[in-house]
C-alpha positions in Angstrom: 107.6 90.2 102.0 111.4 90.1 101.8 112.5 88.1 104.8 116.2 87.5 103.8 117.3 89.5 106.8 115.7 87.2 109.5 119.1 86.5 111.1 120.1 90.1 111.0 116.7 91.0 112.6 117.6 88.7 115.5 120.9 90.5 115.9 119.4 94.0 115.8 116.7 93.0 118.3 119.4 92.0 120.8 120.2 95.7 121.2 119.2 97.6 124.4 118.2 100.8 122.6 114.8 102.3 123.2 114.4 102.7 119.4 112.9 99.2 119.5 110.1 100.5 121.6 108.9 102.6 118.7 108.4 99.5 116.4 106.2 97.5 118.8 109.1 96.1 120.8 111.3 94.7 118.0 112.3 95.2 114.4 110.9 93.1 111.6 112.9 91.6 108.6 110.7 93.9 106.5 112.2 97.0 108.1 115.4 98.7 107.1 118.0 98.3 110.0 118.1 94.5 109.5 118.1 94.9 105.7 120.9 97.4 105.9 122.9 95.0 108.0 122.2 92.2 105.5 123.4 94.5 102.7 126.5 95.4 104.5 127.3 91.7 105.2 126.3 90.1 101.8 127.1 92.9 99.3 130.1 94.7 100.8 131.2 96.3 97.5 127.7 97.8 96.9 127.6 98.9 100.6 130.9 100.7 100.3 130.0 102.5 97.1 126.5 103.7 98.2 126.3 107.4 98.5 122.7 107.5 99.7 120.3 104.9 101.1 116.7 105.6 100.2 113.3 104.1 100.8 111.4 103.8 97.5 109.2 106.9 98.0 112.2 109.0 98.8 114.1 107.5 95.8 111.2 108.7 93.6 111.3 112.2 94.9 115.1 112.2 94.5 114.7 111.2 90.9 112.0 114.0 90.4 113.9 116.8 92.1 117.5 115.8 92.7 117.0 116.6 96.4 117.8 114.1 99.1 114.9 115.1 101.3 113.5 112.1 103.3 109.9 111.7 104.3 109.1 111.6 108.0 106.8 108.8 107.0 109.5 106.6 105.5 112.2 107.1 108.1 109.9 106.8 111.0 108.0 103.7 109.9 110.9 101.8 108.3 114.3 103.1 109.4 114.2 103.7 113.2 114.0 107.5 113.2 112.3 108.7 116.4 111.1 112.3 116.1 110.4 112.9 119.8 113.9 111.7 120.7 115.6 114.0 118.2 115.6 111.8 115.1 118.4 109.5 114.3 120.0 107.6 117.3 123.7 107.2 116.5 124.2 105.1 119.6 121.6 102.6 118.2 123.5 102.5 114.9 126.7 101.7 116.7 125.1 99.0 118.8 123.7 97.2 115.8 127.0 97.4 113.8 125.9 100.2 111.5 128.4 102.6 112.9 129.6 103.6 109.4 126.2 105.3 109.0 126.6 107.6 112.1 127.7 110.5 109.9 124.0 110.4 108.7 124.8 111.6 105.2 123.7 108.3 103.7 120.6 108.1 105.8 119.5 111.7 105.3 119.8 114.9 107.3 116.8 116.7 105.7 113.6 115.2 107.0 110.2 116.7 106.1 106.6 115.9 106.7 104.5 114.3 104.0 102.8 116.9 101.7 105.4 119.6 102.3 106.8 121.1 99.1 110.3 120.1 98.1 112.4 123.2 97.4 112.6 124.2 93.6 110.2 121.4 92.6 110.6 119.3 89.5 114.1 119.3 88.1 114.9 120.3 84.5 115.8 116.7 83.6 112.7 115.2 85.2 110.5 117.8 83.6 111.9 116.9 80.2 111.4 113.2 80.7 107.9 113.6 82.0 106.8 116.4 79.7 106.0 118.8 82.5 107.2 122.2 83.5 110.4 122.7 85.5 109.6 123.8 89.0 106.3 121.9 89.2 105.5 121.3 92.8 106.7 118.0 94.2 105.5 116.8 97.6 107.4 115.0 100.2 106.4 111.4 99.8 104.6 108.8 101.8 104.8 105.0 101.8 102.1 103.6 99.4 100.0 102.0 102.2 100.1 105.1 104.2 99.0 107.2 101.3 96.1 104.8 101.0 95.4 105.4 104.7 95.2 109.1 104.1 92.7 108.6 101.3 90.6 106.2 103.3 90.4 108.7 106.2 89.2 111.4 103.7 86.2 109.3 102.9 85.5 108.0 106.4 82.3 109.2 108.2 83.9 109.0 111.7 86.8 110.9 113.2 90.2 109.8 111.9 91.1 108.2 115.3 88.0 106.1 115.3 88.6 104.6 111.8 90.6 101.5 111.4 92.1 101.4 107.9 93.0 98.2 106.0 95.1 98.4 102.9 95.0 95.0 101.3 97.0 93.3 98.6 99.6 90.7 98.6 100.0 91.6 102.3 97.7 93.7 104.4 98.4 96.8 106.5 96.1 97.5 109.4 96.4 101.2 110.3 95.1 102.9 113.5 95.6 106.5 114.6 95.5 108.1 118.0 96.0 111.5 119.5 97.8 109.8 122.4 100.9 107.7 122.5 100.7 104.1 123.6 103.0 101.1 123.6 101.4 98.2 121.8 103.6 95.1 121.8 103.8 93.4 118.4 102.2 96.4 116.5 104.6 98.7 114.7 104.7 102.2 116.3 103.9 104.4 118.0 104.9 106.5 114.9 104.7 110.3 115.4 103.5 112.3 112.4 103.8 109.5 109.9 100.4 110.1 108.3 99.1 113.3 110.0 100.9 115.9 112.0 100.7 115.5 115.8 98.9 112.1 115.4 100.3 108.8 116.4 100.1 105.8 114.0 100.0 102.1 115.0 100.6 99.8 112.1 99.6 96.2 112.3 99.6 93.8 109.3 99.5 90.4 107.8 102.6 89.5 105.7 100.7 87.1 103.6 97.1 88.0 102.8 96.1 88.0 99.2 99.1 85.9 98.5 98.0 83.4 101.1 94.5 83.2 99.6 96.0 82.8 96.1 98.3 80.0 97.3 95.6 78.0 99.1 93.2 78.2 96.1 95.7 77.6 93.4 97.4 74.7 95.1 94.1 72.8 95.5 93.7 69.8 93.1 90.3 71.2 91.9 91.7 74.6 90.9 91.5 75.6 87.2 92.8 78.6 85.4 89.4 80.0 84.6 88.4 80.1 88.3 88.0 83.6 89.8 87.1 84.7 93.3 83.8 86.0 91.9 83.1 82.5 90.5 84.0 80.9 93.8 81.7 83.3 95.7 78.8 82.5 93.4 79.4 78.8 93.6 79.2 79.0 97.4 75.6 80.2 97.2 73.1 82.7 96.0 73.5 84.9 99.1 76.8 85.7 100.8 74.9 86.5 104.0 73.2 83.1 104.2 74.4 81.6 107.6 74.5 78.1 106.1 77.1 79.3 103.6 79.5 80.3 106.4 79.0 77.4 108.8 80.2 74.8 106.3 83.7 75.4 107.8 82.6 74.4 111.3 85.2 71.6 111.3 87.8 73.3 109.0 90.0 76.1 110.4 92.9 78.0 108.7 95.6 80.3 110.0 96.9 81.9 106.8 100.2 83.1 108.2 102.1 81.4 105.4 105.0 83.9 105.6 105.3 84.7 109.2 103.1 86.8 111.6 103.7 90.5 111.3 101.4 91.3 114.2 100.5 91.0 116.9 102.9 88.0 117.4 105.7 89.7 115.5 107.2 86.3 114.7 108.7 86.0 111.2 109.1 82.2 111.6 105.4 81.6 112.4 103.6 79.5 109.8 100.1 78.7 108.5 98.0 75.9 109.9 95.0 73.9 108.7 92.8 71.8 110.9 90.3 69.5 109.2 92.0 68.1 106.2 90.6 65.0 104.5 91.0 63.1 101.3 88.4 65.1 99.4 89.8 66.9 96.4 86.5 68.0 94.8 85.4 71.5 93.8 83.1 71.5 96.8 86.1 71.0 99.0 88.0 73.8 97.3 85.1 76.1 98.2 85.4 75.1 101.8 89.1 75.7 101.9 88.7 79.0 100.2 86.0 80.1 102.7 88.1 78.9 105.6 91.1 80.9 104.4 89.0 84.1 104.0 87.7 83.6 107.5 91.2 83.1 108.8 92.3 86.4 107.3 89.4 88.2 109.0 90.1 86.4 112.3 93.7 87.6 112.1 92.5 91.2 111.8 90.4 90.6 114.9 93.5 89.4 116.7 95.2 92.7 115.9 92.2 94.8 116.9 92.0 93.1 120.3 95.6 93.9 120.9 95.0 97.5 120.0 91.9 97.7 122.2 93.9 96.4 125.1 96.0 99.5 124.9 93.1 102.0 124.7 92.4 102.4 121.0 88.7 102.3 119.9 87.1 102.1 116.5 83.7 102.9 115.0 84.3 101.7 111.5 86.8 99.7 109.4 87.6 101.2 106.0 89.1 98.9 103.4 90.9 99.4 100.1 93.0 97.2 97.8 92.4 93.7 96.4 90.3 92.3 99.2 88.0 95.3 99.0 86.8 93.8 95.8 85.7 90.6 97.5 82.3 90.9 99.2 82.7 87.6 101.0 85.7 88.8 102.8 84.0 92.1 103.7 80.9 90.3 105.1 83.0 88.0 107.1 85.3 90.9 108.4 82.2 92.9 109.5 80.8 89.9 111.4 84.1 88.7 112.9 85.0 92.2 114.2 81.4 93.4 114.9 82.3 96.6 113.1 80.7 98.2 110.0 83.1 97.8 107.0 83.2 100.6 104.5 84.6 100.5 100.9 85.0 103.9 99.3 84.2 103.9 95.6 86.4 106.9 94.7 89.1 104.8 92.8 92.6 103.7 93.8 93.1 105.0 97.3 96.9 104.9 97.0 96.8 107.2 94.0 94.2 109.4 95.6 96.3 109.7 98.8 99.4 110.6 96.6 97.3 113.2 94.8 96.2 114.8 98.1 99.9 115.1 99.1 100.6 116.8 95.7 97.7 119.2 96.3 99.1 120.0 99.8 102.5 120.9 98.2 100.9 123.0 95.5 98.7 124.9 98.0 101.2 124.9 100.9 98.8 123.3 103.4 98.7 120.3 105.7 97.1 117.0 104.9 94.9 117.7 107.9 93.3 120.6 106.1 92.4 118.3 103.2 90.7 115.8 105.5 88.7 118.6 107.2 87.5 119.8 103.8 86.0 116.4 102.9 82.4 116.6 101.6 79.8 114.9 103.8 78.4 113.0 100.8 81.4 110.6 100.3 80.4 107.6 98.3 81.1 104.2 99.8 79.6 100.7 100.1 79.0 99.5 103.6 78.8 95.9 105.0 77.3 95.1 108.4 77.6 92.1 110.6 75.3 89.1 110.1 73.6 88.7 113.6 73.0 85.0 113.2 76.7 84.4 112.8 78.2 86.3 115.6 78.3 83.3 118.0 79.7 81.1 115.2 82.5 83.5 114.5 83.2 83.9 118.2 83.7 80.1 118.4 85.9 80.2 115.3 88.0 82.9 117.0 88.5 80.8 120.1 89.7 78.0 117.9 92.0 80.4 116.0 93.6 81.5 119.3 94.0 77.9 120.5 95.8 77.1 117.2 98.1 80.0 117.6 98.9 79.0 121.2 99.4 75.4 120.0 102.0 76.3 117.4 104.0 78.3 120.0 103.9 75.2 122.2 105.1 73.0 119.3 108.0 75.3 118.7 109.0 75.0 122.3 108.6 71.2 122.3 110.9 70.9 119.3 113.8 72.9 120.5 116.9 70.8 120.3 117.7 71.2 124.0 114.4 69.8 125.1 
Protein backbone atom coordinates (compact mmCIF):
# COMPACT_ATOMS: atom_id res chain seq x y z
CA UNK A 1 0.00 0.00 0.00
CA UNK A 2 3.05 2.26 -0.05
CA UNK A 3 2.37 4.86 -2.74
CA UNK A 4 5.17 7.31 -1.95
CA UNK A 5 6.66 6.71 -5.38
CA UNK A 6 3.69 7.91 -7.46
CA UNK A 7 5.74 10.66 -9.11
CA UNK A 8 8.57 8.24 -9.81
CA UNK A 9 6.04 5.80 -11.28
CA UNK A 10 4.99 8.44 -13.79
CA UNK A 11 8.63 8.95 -14.77
CA UNK A 12 9.32 5.22 -15.13
CA UNK A 13 6.20 4.73 -17.24
CA UNK A 14 7.37 7.37 -19.71
CA UNK A 15 10.03 4.93 -20.90
CA UNK A 16 9.68 3.13 -24.22
CA UNK A 17 10.96 -0.23 -22.98
CA UNK A 18 8.93 -3.37 -23.61
CA UNK A 19 9.54 -4.28 -19.94
CA UNK A 20 6.33 -2.31 -19.24
CA UNK A 21 4.39 -4.79 -21.35
CA UNK A 22 5.11 -7.48 -18.76
CA UNK A 23 3.43 -5.53 -15.94
CA UNK A 24 0.12 -4.90 -17.67
CA UNK A 25 1.37 -1.91 -19.66
CA UNK A 26 2.83 0.17 -16.86
CA UNK A 27 4.49 -0.08 -13.46
CA UNK A 28 2.67 0.57 -10.18
CA UNK A 29 3.95 2.60 -7.20
CA UNK A 30 3.81 -0.76 -5.39
CA UNK A 31 6.54 -2.22 -7.62
CA UNK A 32 10.25 -1.83 -7.24
CA UNK A 33 11.60 0.28 -10.14
CA UNK A 34 9.63 3.37 -8.97
CA UNK A 35 10.53 2.62 -5.35
CA UNK A 36 14.21 2.30 -6.26
CA UNK A 37 14.06 5.63 -8.04
CA UNK A 38 12.39 7.17 -4.97
CA UNK A 39 15.10 5.73 -2.72
CA UNK A 40 17.83 7.06 -4.97
CA UNK A 41 16.30 10.55 -4.97
CA UNK A 42 15.22 10.90 -1.33
CA UNK A 43 17.82 8.82 0.55
CA UNK A 44 21.00 9.23 -1.48
CA UNK A 45 23.33 8.23 1.36
CA UNK A 46 21.46 4.99 1.92
CA UNK A 47 21.39 4.41 -1.84
CA UNK A 48 25.14 4.83 -2.20
CA UNK A 49 25.90 2.51 0.73
CA UNK A 50 23.56 -0.33 -0.31
CA UNK A 51 25.45 -3.46 -1.31
CA UNK A 52 22.36 -5.51 -2.16
CA UNK A 53 18.73 -4.65 -2.88
CA UNK A 54 16.28 -7.36 -1.82
CA UNK A 55 12.60 -8.08 -1.90
CA UNK A 56 11.48 -9.25 1.55
CA UNK A 57 11.30 -12.99 0.68
CA UNK A 58 14.82 -12.87 -0.74
CA UNK A 59 16.05 -10.93 2.28
CA UNK A 60 14.74 -13.72 4.51
CA UNK A 61 16.55 -16.45 2.55
CA UNK A 62 19.68 -14.28 2.60
CA UNK A 63 19.43 -14.09 6.39
CA UNK A 64 18.91 -17.86 6.55
CA UNK A 65 21.72 -18.89 4.19
CA UNK A 66 24.03 -15.97 3.56
CA UNK A 67 23.42 -16.52 -0.15
CA UNK A 68 22.20 -13.70 -2.41
CA UNK A 69 19.97 -15.96 -4.51
CA UNK A 70 16.90 -14.16 -5.81
CA UNK A 71 13.55 -15.78 -6.42
CA UNK A 72 12.20 -15.77 -9.96
CA UNK A 73 8.85 -14.96 -8.33
CA UNK A 74 10.12 -11.78 -6.66
CA UNK A 75 12.21 -10.37 -9.48
CA UNK A 76 9.58 -11.15 -12.12
CA UNK A 77 6.54 -9.81 -10.27
CA UNK A 78 8.10 -6.76 -8.64
CA UNK A 79 11.42 -5.80 -10.23
CA UNK A 80 11.03 -5.87 -14.02
CA UNK A 81 12.94 -9.10 -14.68
CA UNK A 82 11.68 -10.76 -17.88
CA UNK A 83 12.78 -14.38 -18.19
CA UNK A 84 11.89 -14.87 -21.86
CA UNK A 85 13.90 -11.77 -22.81
CA UNK A 86 17.03 -12.83 -20.98
CA UNK A 87 16.28 -11.44 -17.52
CA UNK A 88 17.47 -7.98 -16.52
CA UNK A 89 17.20 -5.29 -19.18
CA UNK A 90 20.10 -2.88 -18.68
CA UNK A 91 18.79 -0.51 -21.36
CA UNK A 92 15.56 -0.19 -19.35
CA UNK A 93 17.57 0.59 -16.22
CA UNK A 94 19.47 3.31 -18.07
CA UNK A 95 16.29 4.78 -19.52
CA UNK A 96 14.66 5.17 -16.07
CA UNK A 97 17.77 6.70 -14.46
CA UNK A 98 18.80 3.55 -12.61
CA UNK A 99 21.95 3.21 -14.69
CA UNK A 100 24.06 2.71 -11.53
CA UNK A 101 22.39 -0.72 -11.20
CA UNK A 102 23.40 -1.98 -14.64
CA UNK A 103 26.28 -3.95 -13.13
CA UNK A 104 23.47 -6.09 -11.66
CA UNK A 105 25.41 -7.04 -8.50
CA UNK A 106 22.95 -5.13 -6.33
CA UNK A 107 19.92 -6.56 -8.11
CA UNK A 108 21.16 -10.14 -8.16
CA UNK A 109 22.82 -12.36 -10.74
CA UNK A 110 21.73 -15.71 -9.30
CA UNK A 111 18.01 -16.20 -10.08
CA UNK A 112 16.30 -19.48 -9.19
CA UNK A 113 12.76 -20.84 -9.34
CA UNK A 114 10.65 -21.05 -6.16
CA UNK A 115 11.13 -24.33 -4.33
CA UNK A 116 14.65 -24.99 -5.58
CA UNK A 117 17.17 -25.77 -2.86
CA UNK A 118 19.61 -22.99 -2.00
CA UNK A 119 23.15 -24.45 -1.98
CA UNK A 120 24.50 -25.44 1.46
CA UNK A 121 21.18 -24.71 3.14
CA UNK A 122 20.90 -23.08 6.57
CA UNK A 123 24.02 -21.23 7.66
CA UNK A 124 25.76 -21.97 10.96
CA UNK A 125 24.72 -18.61 12.40
CA UNK A 126 21.06 -18.97 11.39
CA UNK A 127 21.01 -22.56 12.65
CA UNK A 128 22.24 -21.41 16.06
CA UNK A 129 19.68 -18.61 16.22
CA UNK A 130 16.80 -20.88 15.17
CA UNK A 131 17.82 -24.00 17.06
CA UNK A 132 18.06 -26.06 13.87
CA UNK A 133 20.79 -28.08 12.20
CA UNK A 134 23.29 -26.37 9.89
CA UNK A 135 22.67 -27.34 6.28
CA UNK A 136 18.92 -27.79 6.77
CA UNK A 137 17.26 -27.36 3.38
CA UNK A 138 16.15 -23.81 2.57
CA UNK A 139 13.92 -23.22 -0.44
CA UNK A 140 14.09 -20.36 -2.89
CA UNK A 141 11.31 -18.10 -1.71
CA UNK A 142 8.00 -16.83 -3.03
CA UNK A 143 6.05 -13.64 -2.31
CA UNK A 144 3.47 -14.28 0.45
CA UNK A 145 0.38 -13.91 -1.76
CA UNK A 146 1.94 -16.17 -4.38
CA UNK A 147 2.67 -18.81 -1.76
CA UNK A 148 -1.00 -18.55 -0.80
CA UNK A 149 -1.89 -19.07 -4.45
CA UNK A 150 0.22 -22.22 -4.57
CA UNK A 151 -1.63 -23.61 -1.55
CA UNK A 152 -5.06 -22.69 -2.93
CA UNK A 153 -4.24 -24.49 -6.15
CA UNK A 154 -3.32 -27.59 -4.14
CA UNK A 155 -6.85 -27.71 -2.72
CA UNK A 156 -8.72 -26.71 -5.88
CA UNK A 157 -10.89 -29.38 -7.58
CA UNK A 158 -10.36 -27.97 -11.07
CA UNK A 159 -7.18 -27.63 -13.18
CA UNK A 160 -4.86 -24.86 -11.99
CA UNK A 161 -5.53 -22.72 -15.07
CA UNK A 162 -9.29 -22.79 -14.41
CA UNK A 163 -9.06 -21.63 -10.77
CA UNK A 164 -9.05 -17.93 -9.92
CA UNK A 165 -7.30 -17.41 -6.60
CA UNK A 166 -8.08 -14.50 -4.29
CA UNK A 167 -5.68 -13.81 -1.44
CA UNK A 168 -7.40 -11.26 0.75
CA UNK A 169 -6.26 -9.05 3.56
CA UNK A 170 -5.58 -5.34 3.87
CA UNK A 171 -5.39 -5.48 0.09
CA UNK A 172 -6.47 -8.27 -2.26
CA UNK A 173 -4.47 -10.17 -4.87
CA UNK A 174 -6.46 -11.77 -7.70
CA UNK A 175 -4.36 -14.50 -9.32
CA UNK A 176 -5.00 -16.28 -12.63
CA UNK A 177 -2.77 -18.77 -14.41
CA UNK A 178 -2.57 -19.83 -18.04
CA UNK A 179 -0.48 -22.11 -20.21
CA UNK A 180 -0.43 -19.38 -22.86
CA UNK A 181 0.85 -15.83 -22.80
CA UNK A 182 -1.56 -12.93 -23.21
CA UNK A 183 -1.30 -9.17 -22.84
CA UNK A 184 -3.94 -7.97 -20.39
CA UNK A 185 -3.92 -4.17 -19.96
CA UNK A 186 -4.12 -3.08 -16.33
CA UNK A 187 -3.37 -6.55 -14.94
CA UNK A 188 0.21 -7.26 -13.85
CA UNK A 189 1.92 -9.82 -16.02
CA UNK A 190 2.27 -11.95 -18.00
CA UNK A 191 4.71 -13.40 -15.44
CA UNK A 192 6.55 -16.50 -16.60
CA UNK A 193 7.24 -19.16 -13.97
CA UNK A 194 6.42 -16.94 -11.00
CA UNK A 195 4.26 -19.60 -9.29
CA UNK A 196 4.66 -22.75 -11.41
CA UNK A 197 7.27 -23.63 -14.04
CA UNK A 198 6.19 -22.96 -17.62
CA UNK A 199 2.92 -21.36 -16.49
CA UNK A 200 2.04 -17.69 -16.96
CA UNK A 201 0.65 -15.70 -14.04
CA UNK A 202 -1.73 -12.72 -14.32
CA UNK A 203 -1.99 -10.70 -11.12
CA UNK A 204 -4.90 -8.37 -10.54
CA UNK A 205 -5.69 -6.77 -7.24
CA UNK A 206 -7.43 -4.24 -5.03
CA UNK A 207 -5.02 -1.97 -3.16
CA UNK A 208 -7.57 -1.36 -0.42
CA UNK A 209 -9.87 -4.28 0.41
CA UNK A 210 -10.03 -5.24 4.08
CA UNK A 211 -8.61 -1.83 4.90
CA UNK A 212 -11.39 -0.12 2.90
CA UNK A 213 -14.07 -2.15 4.67
CA UNK A 214 -12.52 -1.33 8.05
CA UNK A 215 -12.43 2.37 7.21
CA UNK A 216 -16.04 2.60 6.05
CA UNK A 217 -17.32 0.74 9.12
CA UNK A 218 -15.12 2.38 11.74
CA UNK A 219 -15.71 5.92 10.48
CA UNK A 220 -19.50 5.56 10.69
CA UNK A 221 -21.11 7.43 13.62
CA UNK A 222 -22.87 4.26 14.79
CA UNK A 223 -19.68 2.20 15.06
CA UNK A 224 -18.61 0.95 18.46
CA UNK A 225 -15.54 -0.95 19.62
CA UNK A 226 -17.45 -4.16 20.35
CA UNK A 227 -18.86 -4.44 16.82
CA UNK A 228 -17.45 -7.33 14.78
CA UNK A 229 -18.18 -8.38 11.22
CA UNK A 230 -19.92 -11.47 12.57
CA UNK A 231 -22.19 -9.21 14.61
CA UNK A 232 -22.91 -7.01 11.60
CA UNK A 233 -23.77 -10.09 9.55
CA UNK A 234 -26.16 -11.39 12.18
CA UNK A 235 -27.76 -7.96 12.55
CA UNK A 236 -28.42 -7.90 8.81
CA UNK A 237 -30.70 -10.93 9.10
CA UNK A 238 -31.10 -14.56 9.99
CA UNK A 239 -30.06 -15.79 6.55
CA UNK A 240 -27.27 -14.29 4.44
CA UNK A 241 -28.91 -15.79 1.34
CA UNK A 242 -32.19 -13.92 1.88
CA UNK A 243 -32.67 -11.70 -1.21
CA UNK A 244 -34.29 -8.97 0.91
CA UNK A 245 -31.06 -8.64 2.91
CA UNK A 246 -29.06 -7.85 -0.24
CA UNK A 247 -31.49 -5.52 -1.98
CA UNK A 248 -31.52 -2.98 0.85
CA UNK A 249 -28.65 -1.31 -1.07
CA UNK A 250 -30.70 -0.73 -4.21
CA UNK A 251 -30.09 3.02 -3.88
CA UNK A 252 -26.68 2.89 -2.19
CA UNK A 253 -23.56 2.11 -4.21
CA UNK A 254 -19.91 2.05 -3.13
CA UNK A 255 -16.65 1.92 -5.06
CA UNK A 256 -14.16 1.02 -2.31
CA UNK A 257 -10.98 2.06 -4.16
CA UNK A 258 -9.93 4.33 -1.30
CA UNK A 259 -6.22 3.99 -2.11
CA UNK A 260 -6.19 3.87 -5.89
CA UNK A 261 -7.18 1.18 -8.37
CA UNK A 262 -4.54 -1.49 -8.87
CA UNK A 263 -6.44 -3.22 -11.65
CA UNK A 264 -7.86 -3.18 -14.19
CA UNK A 265 -7.69 0.64 -14.32
CA UNK A 266 -4.11 0.75 -12.97
CA UNK A 267 -4.66 4.28 -11.66
CA UNK A 268 -3.03 5.03 -8.28
CA UNK A 269 -4.88 8.37 -8.08
CA UNK A 270 -8.32 6.78 -8.43
CA UNK A 271 -10.51 7.14 -5.33
CA UNK A 272 -13.54 5.63 -3.68
CA UNK A 273 -17.08 6.81 -4.32
CA UNK A 274 -20.41 6.56 -2.51
CA UNK A 275 -23.78 7.21 -4.11
CA UNK A 276 -26.82 7.41 -1.86
CA UNK A 277 -25.66 9.24 1.27
CA UNK A 278 -28.27 10.78 3.55
CA UNK A 279 -28.47 12.21 7.08
CA UNK A 280 -29.13 8.83 8.70
CA UNK A 281 -26.46 7.91 11.26
CA UNK A 282 -28.24 4.92 12.85
CA UNK A 283 -26.98 1.37 13.31
CA UNK A 284 -29.33 0.34 10.52
CA UNK A 285 -27.60 2.78 8.19
CA UNK A 286 -24.23 1.37 9.24
CA UNK A 287 -25.47 -2.06 8.17
CA UNK A 288 -26.43 -0.67 4.77
CA UNK A 289 -23.05 1.02 4.29
CA UNK A 290 -21.24 -2.14 5.39
CA UNK A 291 -23.24 -4.28 2.96
CA UNK A 292 -22.75 -1.81 0.08
CA UNK A 293 -18.98 -1.84 0.67
CA UNK A 294 -18.85 -5.65 0.70
CA UNK A 295 -20.79 -5.60 -2.56
CA UNK A 296 -18.41 -3.01 -4.00
CA UNK A 297 -15.42 -5.22 -3.24
CA UNK A 298 -17.06 -8.15 -5.05
CA UNK A 299 -18.04 -5.98 -8.00
CA UNK A 300 -14.41 -4.84 -8.26
CA UNK A 301 -13.35 -8.49 -8.55
CA UNK A 302 -15.88 -8.95 -11.36
CA UNK A 303 -14.35 -5.98 -13.18
CA UNK A 304 -10.97 -7.73 -13.09
CA UNK A 305 -12.48 -11.07 -14.20
CA UNK A 306 -14.18 -9.44 -17.18
CA UNK A 307 -10.87 -7.92 -18.27
CA UNK A 308 -9.17 -11.32 -17.99
CA UNK A 309 -11.97 -13.02 -19.93
CA UNK A 310 -11.61 -10.47 -22.73
CA UNK A 311 -8.13 -11.86 -23.26
CA UNK A 312 -9.00 -15.54 -23.29
CA UNK A 313 -8.80 -16.64 -19.66
CA UNK A 314 -11.63 -18.80 -18.32
CA UNK A 315 -12.48 -19.93 -14.79
CA UNK A 316 -14.50 -22.74 -13.23
CA UNK A 317 -14.02 -21.78 -9.57
CA UNK A 318 -12.84 -18.98 -7.34
CA UNK A 319 -10.74 -20.08 -4.37
CA UNK A 320 -10.33 -17.60 -1.51
CA UNK A 321 -8.06 -17.32 1.53
CA UNK A 322 -7.15 -14.57 3.98
CA UNK A 323 -9.32 -12.25 6.05
CA UNK A 324 -12.31 -11.99 3.71
CA UNK A 325 -12.46 -15.79 3.52
CA UNK A 326 -13.80 -15.63 7.09
CA UNK A 327 -16.72 -13.43 6.05
CA UNK A 328 -19.61 -15.53 4.66
CA UNK A 329 -21.48 -12.43 3.51
CA UNK A 330 -18.61 -11.48 1.20
CA UNK A 331 -18.38 -15.05 -0.11
CA UNK A 332 -22.12 -15.28 -0.90
CA UNK A 333 -21.99 -11.90 -2.66
CA UNK A 334 -18.82 -12.80 -4.58
CA UNK A 335 -20.35 -16.06 -5.85
CA UNK A 336 -23.49 -14.27 -7.03
CA UNK A 337 -21.73 -11.24 -8.52
CA UNK A 338 -19.30 -13.40 -10.53
CA UNK A 339 -21.63 -16.38 -11.18
CA UNK A 340 -18.80 -18.67 -10.09
CA UNK A 341 -18.70 -21.15 -7.19
CA UNK A 342 -16.47 -19.84 -4.39
CA UNK A 343 -14.34 -22.28 -2.41
CA UNK A 344 -12.66 -21.72 0.95
CA UNK A 345 -10.15 -24.46 1.92
CA UNK A 346 -10.20 -25.36 5.58
CA UNK A 347 -6.58 -26.52 5.79
CA UNK A 348 -5.26 -23.52 7.73
CA UNK A 349 -3.16 -20.50 6.74
CA UNK A 350 -2.64 -20.81 2.99
CA UNK A 351 0.48 -18.61 2.96
CA UNK A 352 2.12 -20.87 5.55
CA UNK A 353 1.00 -24.00 3.71
CA UNK A 354 2.37 -22.67 0.42
CA UNK A 355 5.70 -21.87 2.10
CA UNK A 356 5.78 -25.36 3.60
CA UNK A 357 5.19 -26.86 0.15
CA UNK A 358 8.22 -24.95 -1.15
CA UNK A 359 10.33 -26.21 1.76
CA UNK A 360 9.18 -29.75 0.98
CA UNK A 361 10.16 -29.25 -2.66
CA UNK A 362 13.65 -28.18 -1.61
CA UNK A 363 14.04 -31.12 0.78
CA UNK A 364 12.84 -33.64 -1.83
CA UNK A 365 14.42 -31.92 -4.85
CA UNK A 366 11.16 -31.73 -6.79
CA UNK A 367 9.05 -29.10 -8.55
CA UNK A 368 5.96 -27.46 -6.98
CA UNK A 369 4.03 -28.94 -9.91
CA UNK A 370 4.71 -32.41 -8.50
CA UNK A 371 3.19 -31.39 -5.17
CA UNK A 372 0.04 -30.12 -6.87
CA UNK A 373 -0.30 -33.33 -8.86
CA UNK A 374 -0.08 -35.39 -5.66
CA UNK A 375 -3.03 -33.63 -4.03
CA UNK A 376 -5.59 -35.98 -2.51
CA UNK A 377 -9.02 -35.89 -4.11
CA UNK A 378 -10.69 -35.46 -0.72
CA UNK A 379 -9.53 -31.90 -0.09
CA UNK A 380 -11.67 -30.24 2.57
CA UNK A 381 -13.29 -26.91 1.69
CA UNK A 382 -16.49 -24.95 2.15
CA UNK A 383 -18.30 -23.90 -1.04
CA UNK A 384 -20.61 -20.97 -1.75
CA UNK A 385 -22.88 -20.86 -4.78
CA UNK A 386 -24.72 -17.99 -6.42
CA UNK A 387 -28.16 -16.96 -5.19
CA UNK A 388 -30.33 -17.26 -8.34
CA UNK A 389 -32.92 -14.66 -7.25
CA UNK A 390 -30.16 -12.04 -6.98
CA UNK A 391 -28.35 -12.46 -10.29
CA UNK A 392 -30.36 -9.73 -12.03
CA UNK A 393 -29.99 -7.40 -9.03
CA UNK A 394 -26.21 -7.75 -9.02
CA UNK A 395 -26.04 -7.33 -12.78
CA UNK A 396 -27.81 -4.01 -12.25
CA UNK A 397 -25.41 -3.10 -9.44
CA UNK A 398 -22.49 -3.89 -11.74
CA UNK A 399 -23.83 -1.56 -14.44
CA UNK A 400 -24.06 1.20 -11.83
CA UNK A 401 -20.53 0.37 -10.68
CA UNK A 402 -19.15 0.73 -14.19
CA UNK A 403 -21.00 4.00 -14.72
CA UNK A 404 -19.51 5.36 -11.49
CA UNK A 405 -16.03 4.39 -12.64
CA UNK A 406 -16.56 6.10 -15.99
CA UNK A 407 -17.99 9.17 -14.27
CA UNK A 408 -14.94 9.60 -12.04
CA UNK A 409 -12.68 9.43 -15.09
CA UNK A 410 -14.83 12.16 -16.67
CA UNK A 411 -14.64 14.29 -13.51
CA UNK A 412 -10.84 14.03 -13.58
CA UNK A 413 -10.82 15.22 -17.17
CA UNK A 414 -13.22 18.07 -16.46
CA UNK A 415 -11.09 19.35 -13.58
CA UNK A 416 -7.81 19.50 -15.44
CA UNK A 417 -6.40 22.99 -15.05
CA UNK A 418 -6.16 23.57 -18.82
CA UNK A 419 -9.89 22.86 -19.42
